[in-house]
C-alpha positions in Angstrom: 19.0 -23.8 12.0 17.5 -23.7 15.5 18.1 -20.7 17.7 19.2 -22.0 21.1 18.7 -20.8 24.6 15.5 -18.8 24.1 13.3 -17.9 27.1 10.1 -16.1 27.9 8.9 -14.9 31.3 5.2 -14.5 32.2 3.5 -14.4 35.6 6.6 -15.7 37.3 6.8 -18.7 35.0 9.6 -19.4 32.5 8.7 -20.7 29.0 10.9 -21.9 26.2 9.9 -20.6 22.8 11.2 -21.9 19.5 12.6 -20.0 16.6 13.8 -22.1 13.7 15.0 -21.2 10.2 13.6 -23.6 7.6 14.5 -23.0 3.9 13.1 -19.5 3.2 11.0 -19.3 6.3 11.3 -18.6 10.0 9.1 -20.8 12.3 8.0 -19.3 15.6 6.4 -21.0 18.5 6.0 -18.5 21.4 3.7 -17.0 23.9 2.1 -13.6 23.1 2.0 -10.9 25.7 -1.7 -11.7 26.3 -0.5 -15.2 27.5 -1.7 -17.1 24.5 0.7 -19.5 22.7 0.9 -19.1 18.9 2.7 -21.0 16.2 3.3 -19.1 12.9 5.6 -19.0 9.9 7.1 -15.9 8.4 8.3 -16.1 4.8 11.6 -14.2 4.3 10.6 -13.0 0.9 7.2 -11.7 2.1 7.6 -10.8 5.8 4.5 -9.9 7.9 6.4 -9.2 11.1 8.8 -6.5 12.5 11.5 -7.1 15.0 12.9 -4.8 17.7 16.2 -5.8 19.3 16.8 -5.5 23.0 20.2 -4.6 24.5 21.5 -4.9 28.0 21.7 -1.5 29.6 25.0 -2.2 31.4 27.1 -3.4 28.5 24.9 -2.9 25.4 25.0 -6.6 24.5 22.2 -8.0 22.5 20.0 -10.0 24.9 16.5 -10.3 23.3 14.0 -9.3 20.8 10.4 -8.2 20.5 8.4 -9.6 17.6 5.5 -7.5 16.3 3.0 -9.5 14.3 -0.4 -8.0 13.4 -2.0 -6.8 16.6 0.2 -8.8 19.0 3.7 -8.7 20.5 6.1 -11.4 21.6 9.0 -10.7 24.0 11.8 -13.2 23.8 15.2 -13.4 25.5 18.2 -15.4 24.5 22.0 -15.9 24.2 24.0 -13.1 22.7 25.9 -15.3 20.1 22.7 -17.1 19.0 20.8 -13.8 18.6 23.6 -12.1 16.7 23.7 -15.1 14.3 19.9 -14.9 13.8 20.1 -11.1 13.4 22.7 -11.4 10.7 20.7 -14.0 8.8 17.4 -12.1 8.6 18.9 -8.6 8.2 17.4 -7.1 5.0 14.7 -9.8 4.9 12.6 -9.0 7.9 12.0 -5.4 8.8 13.7 -4.1 12.0 11.8 -1.5 14.0 12.8 1.2 16.5 11.2 3.3 19.2 9.1 6.1 17.7 10.0 8.6 20.4 13.7 8.4 19.6 13.1 9.8 16.1 9.8 11.6 15.9 7.7 14.0 17.9 4.2 12.8 17.4 1.2 15.0 18.2 -1.9 12.8 18.2 -4.0 16.0 17.9 -2.5 16.5 14.4 -4.5 13.6 13.0 -5.3 14.3 9.4 -7.2 11.2 8.6 -8.1 8.3 10.8 -4.8 7.0 12.3 -2.7 9.2 10.0 -0.5 11.9 11.5 2.2 14.4 10.6 5.2 14.0 12.9 8.4 16.1 13.3 11.7 14.4 12.7 14.1 15.5 15.5 17.2 15.3 13.3 16.0 16.8 10.0 13.3 19.0 11.5 11.1 17.9 8.6 7.6 16.6 8.9 6.8 13.1 7.8 3.6 11.2 7.3 3.0 8.4 9.9 0.3 5.9 10.0 -0.8 3.8 13.0 -1.4 0.1 12.2 -4.1 -2.3 13.4 -5.8 0.3 15.6 -9.3 -0.5 14.2 -11.1 -3.8 14.9 -11.9 -3.9 11.2 -8.3 -3.2 10.0 -6.8 -5.7 7.5 -4.4 -8.1 9.0 -2.6 -8.1 5.7 -1.7 -4.4 5.8 1.9 -4.6 6.9 2.6 -7.6 4.7 1.3 -5.6 1.7 3.4 -2.6 2.7 6.5 -4.8 2.8 5.7 -6.2 -0.6 5.1 -2.7 -2.0 8.4 -1.4 -0.6 10.2 -4.2 -2.5 8.5 -3.4 -5.8 8.3 0.4 -5.4 5.4 1.0 -7.8 5.1 4.5 -9.2 1.6 5.4 -8.3 1.3 3.8 -4.9 2.4 5.2 -1.5 4.6 2.5 0.2 6.2 2.6 3.6 9.7 3.7 4.5 10.3 2.5 8.1 8.5 0.8 10.9 8.3 2.2 14.5 6.8 1.2 17.8 5.5 3.1 20.8 4.9 0.5 23.5 2.5 -1.9 21.8 1.4 0.5 19.1 2.9 0.1 15.6 3.5 2.9 13.1 4.9 3.1 9.6 6.4 6.2 8.0 6.2 7.4 4.4 8.5 9.5 2.2 5.8 12.1 1.9 6.2 15.5 3.6 3.1 17.0 2.1 -0.4 15.7 2.6 -2.9 16.9 -0.1 -5.6 14.4 -1.0 -7.8 14.3 -4.1 -10.6 15.3 -1.7 -8.9 18.5 -0.8 -8.1 19.2 -4.5 -11.8 18.9 -5.3 -12.8 21.1 -2.4 -10.5 23.9 -3.5 -11.6 23.7 -7.2 -15.4 24.0 -7.1 -15.2 25.1 -10.8 -13.9 21.6 -11.6 -10.6 20.4 -13.2 -9.7 20.5 -16.9 -10.5 17.3 -18.7 -6.8 16.8 -19.5 -5.9 16.9 -15.7 -8.7 14.4 -15.0 -7.4 12.2 -17.7 -3.9 12.2 -16.2 -5.3 11.5 -12.7 -7.4 8.6 -13.8 -4.7 7.1 -15.9 -2.3 7.1 -12.9 -5.0 5.8 -10.6 -6.0 2.9 -12.8 -2.3 2.1 -13.6 -1.8 1.8 -9.8 -4.8 -0.5 -9.5 -3.5 -2.6 -12.4 -0.3 -3.1 -10.5 -2.2 -4.1 -7.3 -4.6 -6.5 -9.1 -1.8 -8.2 -11.1 -0.1 -8.9 -7.8 -3.0 -10.4 -5.9 -4.0 -7.2 -3.9 -7.5 -5.8 -3.7 -7.5 -2.3 -2.0 -11.2 -2.2 -1.1 -11.2 1.4 0.0 -10.6 3.5 -3.1 -11.9 7.0 -2.4 -10.7 10.6 -2.8 -9.3 10.7 0.8 -7.0 7.8 0.0 -5.6 9.3 -3.2 -2.6 11.6 -2.3 -1.4 14.3 -4.6 2.4 14.4 -4.3 2.9 17.0 -7.0 0.2 19.4 -7.9 2.1 21.2 -10.6 3.1 18.2 -12.7 0.2 16.0 -11.5 1.3 12.8 -9.7 -0.9 10.7 -7.5 -0.3 7.9 -5.0 -2.8 5.3 -3.8 -2.6 5.1 0.0 -4.2 3.6 3.1 -4.3 -0.2 2.8 -6.0 -0.9 6.1 -8.9 -2.6 4.3 -6.8 -4.4 1.7 -6.5 -8.1 1.2 -3.6 -10.0 -0.2 -4.5 -13.2 -2.2 -1.2 -14.9 -1.6 -2.1 -18.0 -3.5 -2.4 -15.8 -6.6 0.7 -13.7 -5.8 2.9 -16.7 -5.6 2.0 -17.6 -9.2 2.5 -14.2 -10.8 4.0 -15.0 -14.2 3.1 -18.7 -13.9 -0.6 -18.4 -14.6 -0.8 -21.9 -16.4 -0.2 -23.4 -12.9 -3.0 -21.5 -11.1 -6.5 -22.9 -10.4 -8.7 -21.1 -13.1 -11.4 -20.8 -10.5 -9.1 -18.8 -8.2 -8.2 -16.4 -11.1 -11.8 -16.0 -12.1 -12.9 -15.3 -8.5 -10.1 -12.8 -8.0 -10.6 -11.0 -11.3 -14.3 -10.6 -10.4 -13.7 -9.5 -6.8 -11.0 -6.9 -7.6 -13.5 -5.1 -9.8 -15.0 -3.4 -6.7 -11.9 -1.2 -6.9 -12.8 -0.3 -10.5 -16.3 0.6 -9.4 -14.9 2.9 -6.7 -12.5 4.4 -9.2 -15.4 5.0 -11.5 -17.2 7.0 -8.8 -14.0 9.1 -8.4 -14.0 9.6 -12.1 -17.6 10.9 -11.9 -16.7 13.2 -9.0 -13.8 14.7 -11.0 -16.0 15.2 -14.1 -18.8 17.0 -12.2 -16.3 18.8 -9.9 -18.0 17.8 -6.7 -17.4 15.4 -3.8 -20.0 12.7 -3.6 -21.8 13.0 -0.3 -24.2 10.1 -0.8 -24.8 7.1 -3.1 -25.8 7.9 -6.7 -28.0 6.3 -9.3 -25.9 5.4 -12.2 -28.7 6.3 -14.7 -29.0 9.7 -13.1 -25.2 10.2 -13.2 -25.1 9.5 -16.9 -27.8 12.0 -17.6 -25.9 14.6 -15.5 -22.8 14.0 -17.5 -24.7 14.4 -20.7 -26.3 17.6 -19.6 -22.8 18.9 -18.7 -21.7 18.0 -22.2 -18.9 15.9 -21.0 -16.7 14.2 -23.5 -18.5 11.1 -25.0 -15.5 8.8 -24.5 -15.4 9.9 -20.8 -19.0 9.0 -20.4 -18.6 5.7 -22.0 -15.6 4.8 -19.8 -17.6 5.8 -16.7 -20.4 3.5 -17.7 -18.1 0.6 -18.3 -16.3 1.2 -14.9 -19.6 1.2 -12.9 -21.3 -1.6 -14.7 -23.4 -3.4 -12.1 -22.4 -6.8 -13.6 -19.0 -7.4 -12.2 -18.1 -9.9 -14.9 -18.9 -7.3 -17.6 -17.3 -4.4 -15.8 -13.9 -3.5 -17.3 -10.7 -4.6 -15.6 -7.9 -2.1 -14.9 -5.9 -3.1 -18.0 -9.1 -2.9 -20.1 -9.8 0.6 -18.7 -6.3 1.7 -19.8 -7.0 0.5 -23.3 -10.2 2.5 -23.5 -10.4 5.2 -26.2 -10.6 7.9 -23.5 -6.9 7.3 -22.9 -5.7 5.8 -26.1 -6.9 8.6 -28.4 -5.7 11.5 -26.3 -2.7 13.7 -27.1 -1.3 13.1 -23.6 -1.0 9.4 -24.4 1.0 10.1 -27.5 3.3 12.6 -25.8 3.7 10.2 -22.9 4.8 7.5 -25.4 7.3 9.9 -27.0 8.7 10.8 -23.5 9.2 7.1 -22.8 10.9 6.5 -26.2 13.3 9.3 -25.5 14.5 7.3 -22.5 15.4 4.1 -24.3 18.9 3.2 -25.3 18.6 4.3 -28.9 17.0 7.7 -28.7 18.9 9.1 -31.7 16.3 7.6 -34.1 13.5 9.5 -32.5 15.5 12.6 -32.2 16.4 12.5 -35.8 12.8 12.2 -36.7 11.8 15.1 -34.4 14.3 17.4 -36.1 12.8 17.1 -39.5 
C-alpha cells in the first residue's frame, strides 16, 4: 500500500517523500527538518516513532503529519483521503502524539532529576511525571522503542510510559505516577537503615524487574537509587525507571520463546553483558544493608568486612558477593538471584506464594487447608 500525493517543502523546493506499507512495516523515505534525506523502516509491532497529525485551520481537514523519530522530525503534507486511510491503518500500532501545551503546564524549574519534571494537567488539576527524550547527546536512541514495548507488556515492577507529547521539536513522555519518591530519598530519610524484611522485598522486586528486561533483550545500564521509584511506601512497591541509557538487543527480542533458533554466541554475549545491571543492583543492595547512599566507588572486600561487622544476615552477605562478582560469567543472573536462599528461605516468600495460590481458580483447596 503506497500513500499517494505526499509532499515536503524546504528552502522553496518541493520534495516528494514516500510512505509505503509493507507487510507489518511502514517504509519511509523523507527529508528531515535538518535537510537530510533518510530512509527507515518502522515495525508496527515495535514502533520507534510517534506521529502528530496536522489539520487545516479553515475546515479542520487532515492535511499532513509530523513524524518524530529519535532526535529528528519530518514534516509531510498529503491528500486528505490518503492520509485518513493511512491513519486508520496504523491507529493503535504507532503512537500518536499531541502538543504538550494543550494538556499540561510544564515548569522547567520543577526539574526533579535530569530531564524529569512534574507537570500540572489542566483538566484533572493533578500532577504527572513527564520525561524529556533525547535531550542528552549520550541518550539511548532505543529509549522510546523500549517504552513502547514496555507499555504493551505492562510489567509490574517497571515504570512504562502513558502518552507521548511534543513541544516544538522537543519530545516528552508522561507516566501514571503522581508521586515521585526515589529509593535515594528513602535512604536519605532513613539514616537508621531499613528493616531486613523491607530490604528483601525491595530487592526481590528490583531483580524481578531486571529479569523481565533481560529475558526480553533489554539492558538498563543505569541502575541506581535515583532510578528506582517507590510508588507505595506503605505496602512497598518499586518501579525501575529512566531508560535513557538502555539498549534493546532486537535480534534477541525477536526470538523470545524460540531460543533453539538463536545464535548461541548472541545469547552468551547478551547474558554476559546484562550482568552489569546485576552488579549495579548488588551495590544498591549493599547501600540498603548499611543504610547509606554510596558517594564513591567501594572495594568489594572492604564492603564484605563492613557487612560482617554489622552482623548482617549471612544469606544477604552471600547474595551480595554473588551479585558483585568481578567475573561476569560467574556473576549470578537475575533468575539465579531470585533462586538464592536469601529469598527462597524467607517467610515473605512463603506468604507471597500463599497469596498467589489464593488467586487461582481453585482456591477452595487452600482455604480448606487454612481452616484446619
